[in-house]
KEMAR-28096 format. One record per residue (C-alpha): residue in three letters; z, x, y. Coordinates in steps of 0.25 Angstrom, whole numbers, plus 5000, padded with zeros to 4 digits. Layout:
ALAZXY...
***
This chain:
MET492750765044PRO492650635036ILE493550515037LEU493750445024VAL493950295026ASP494750235014CYS494950315001GLY494650224989GLU494450264975GLY493350374974ALA493450414988MET493550564985GLN492350554976GLN491550474986LEU491850574997MET491250684988ARG489950594986ALA489850585001GLY489950735003VAL491250735009ASP492250845005PHE493650785003ARG494250915009GLN493550875022LEU494250735022HIS495350735032ASP495550585035ILE495650465027ILE495750325033LEU496250205024SER495950065028HIS496950005019HIS497650025006HIS496949954995PHE496650044983ASP495150044985HIS495350114998ILE496450214994GLY496250244980SER495750384981LEU496850434991PHE497650494979THR496350574975CYS496150614989LEU497550674990GLY497450734976ILE496050804978ASN496450864991MET497750914985MET497050974974MET496051044984GLN497151104992ARG496951025004GLN497651095016VAL497251005028PRO497750865031LEU497150735025ASN497450615034ILE497550485028PHE497550365038GLY497850225034PRO498550095037PRO500150085035GLY500450115021THR499550235020GLY500650335020ARG501350265008ILE500150275000ILE499850415003ASP501350455001GLY501250394987LEU499950464984ILE500550594989ALA501750574980ALA500750554968CYS500150694971GLU501450764968VAL501150784953PRO499750834954GLN500150924966GLU501250984958ILE500251004946GLY499151064954PHE498151134945GLY499151194936VAL498951334942ALA500251424944GLY500551434958GLN499551334963ASN499951234974LEU499251114978PRO499451054992HIS500250924992PRO499550804998GLY500750785006GLU500350915013PHE499050865018VAL499050715019ARG499250645032VAL499450495032GLN499250425045GLU499450275045ILE498550185055SER498750045059PRO497749945065GLY497449975080ASP497650125078GLU496550225083PHE496350375080GLU495350485079ILE494850575069ASP493850685072GLY493450605085ILE493250475078ARG494150355083ILE494650275071SER495350145073ALA495950035064CYS496149895064GLU496849795053ASN495949715045THR496149595036HIS496049655022TYR497549625020ARG497949515030THR497349425041GLU497249455055ASP498449375059LYS499349465051PHE498849595058GLY500049665064GLN501049615054ASP501749705043GLY500849725031PRO499749815025ILE498549845034SER497049865031LEU496249935042SER494849935047LEU494450065053ARG493450105065PHE492850235067ASP492350265082ALA491550395084PRO490850425097ASP489550365092ARG489850255082SER490950175076ILE491250125062VAL492150025057PHE492650015043THR493149875040GLY494049915028ASP494349805019THR494549675027GLY494349535029ARG493749465041CYS494449525053LYS494249495068ALA495049625071LEU494049705063GLU492949635070GLU493449685084PHE493849815078ALA492449845073THR491749795086GLY490649895090ALA490649985077GLU489250025073LEU489550035058LEU490449935050VAL490949985037GLY491349855031GLU491949805018VAL491349685011ILE491549604999ASP490849484991VAL492049404988GLU491449314977THR490749434970THR492049514970MET492949404965ALA491949374954ARG492049524950ILE493549524950ARG493549394941LYS492549454931LYS493349584930ASN494749524930PRO494549404921GLN496049404918MET496549404933ALA497449294937ARG496849184946GLU497849214957ARG497349364957ILE495949314958ASP496349224969ALA497049334976PHE495849434975SER494949324980GLN495849294992HIS495849444995MET494349464994THR494149345003GLU495149365014HIS495149525015TYR493749565014LEU492449545021THR491249475015PRO489849525019GLU489749415029HIS491149445035LEU490649595036GLY489349555043ALA490049465053LEU491149575056ALA490049675059THR489249575068ARG490549545076ALA490849695077GLY489449725082ALA489249825070GLU487849885068HIS488049925053ILE488849875041VAL489149955029ALA489749865019VAL490849935010HIS491849894999ILE490849834990SER491349844975LEU490549944967ASP490149844956ALA489649754967LEU488649854973SER487149824970ALA485849794977GLU486149654976THR487549644981ASP487149744993ALA486049644997SER486949534996ILE488049595005VAL487049645015SER486449505016ARG487749445018ILE488249545029ALA486849525036SER487149375037ARG488149415047PHE487649545052SER486349595058GLY486649755057ASN486449855047ILE487149835033THR487349935023ILE488049925009SER488950045008ARG488550154998ASP489350284996PRO489150395001ALA488250345012CYS488450355026TYR488350245037GLN488350295051GLN489350395047LEU490250445058PRO490350595059ALA491750605053VAL491850475045HIS491450455030CYS491550315025ASN491850325010LEU491250185007PHE491150184992ALA492550224989ARG493050125000ARG493350195005GLY496750395052THR498350485073VAL499750455067ARG500250315070ARG501350285060ALA501550405050ILE501050535045PHE501450565031CYS501550715031ARG502450765019ARG502250915020PRO501651005031ILE500251065028PRO500351215028GLY499651255041TYR499451115045ARG499651085060PRO500050945065ASN498950945075ASP497850965064MET497650815063ALA497750795078GLU496550885080ARG495650785072SER496350655075ARG496950585087PRO498150495086VAL498150355082ARG498250255094SER498750115091ARG498249995097PRO498349845093ASN497549805081GLY496249725084
***
């Protein structure tokens, strides 16, 4: 079964393009809660409701995921009540099939024989703030018997991530060209106040990886192949591809690929990375609102093993 990593705007359409039936999707893992990584969650809940989903949909993510899903489930009340306008017709409520499981840095769990682990990264805060209260952004590692993939998620430079990624064959890493991105922001938003521009610039500079940073991360981790992601659509071109590859290659001697959906890159048997749309047992909470008719509590346990906690890093 596929695992969807992040659920950014357009994810459901991109799954279709990749030949993945959303009805066969049982597990979604969120790296963090910025809108470009969660924008299609409402669509995901709604389309499964409309198509009469009767099996669990497991949504894993950092603390706060439950609050988001609670809100989206509440937003499904009106369309669920309306249904298709057919007398006697009844749609399942997303609260009947959605299972939320919050994961924290250092947690490990298994889905269909693939061991998945998480570590905090520096997309929200510096490493000296790790372990304190506040929002968390995660990097994810998928270890199968024959290969390993690390998904950096959005992050700045991070020593904990370097250690976490050690030995992974494939590094799916976000990358950004700060100067080009900031030039586009200024051009498209000429009325934006200077303090807003400065805040954007600080975020881009401190909380993302440049091509050189990504190359250095892969080299230190011993990765064999980089797939660069999170490149804005309006920045994709043969020229920018070549520039990004050249800059990564200045710090990394392995294989380098600029992501294109719906291509596959050393695909694990049960993992589909929805790269274009940007885009796991229980540790803290299960948000289960109504029992699923015929659902047995051990249905999920048959596919996944409980989360094990260990110190982050």
